[in-house]
N, C-alpha and C positions, 0 to 999 in steps of 0.2 A: 871755630866757626868763623867763616869769612864775613866781612861787613855786609856783602850783598845777601848772603843767606840769612843773616840776622835781621836785615830790613824786611826780607820776604816773610820771615816768621812773625815779626811784629805786625806786618800788614795783614797776614792771615788771622791773627788774634783780634786785631781791630775790626776786621770785617765780620768775624763771628760774633763779636760783641754787638755790633750794629744790627746784625741779623737777629740776634736773640732779643733785642729790644722791640723788634717788629712782629714777633710771633707770640703765641698764646700766653705762656706763663708771665712774661714781662709786660706784654702789651696790655694786660688787664690793669696795670697801674695807670695807664693813660687812657683807658677805654671808658671815658666819661663824657657826658654832654656838657655839663657845667663845670667850671666857669667858661663863659664865652670870652674869647680873646680876639680882638679886632673883628668881632661879629662871627667868628667861626667856633665850632665846638672844640673842646679840649682835645678830643681824639685826633682831629685834623692837625692841630698845633703840635701834638706829640709826634706825628709822622713827619711834619715839616721840620721840626727841631732836629730829629735824627738824620734827615736828609742833609741839612746844613752842616751838622757835625761830621757826617761822612765826607762831604765836599771839602771841608777844611782839613780833615785828616788826609784825604788824597793829595791835597796841595802840599802838605808837610812831607808825605812819603815821596812825592815826586821830587821835591827839593832835596831831600836827603839822598835820593837815588842819583840825581844829576851831579852830586859832588864827586863821584868816582871818576 
């Protein structure tokens, strides 16, 4: 398996992980109103957290992809 194919595979797995955290079975973990964090319900913080994780992950994948 080439390095580019390996990066693409890990990228796909990473995106599926993020997607799974935003849909029904896993989202029920974060689907709560309390505790309030910075005045926002926990469910909004849950979504924002995974968006930030996705952004950082994309930066990492772009960095690895540019090394070729």
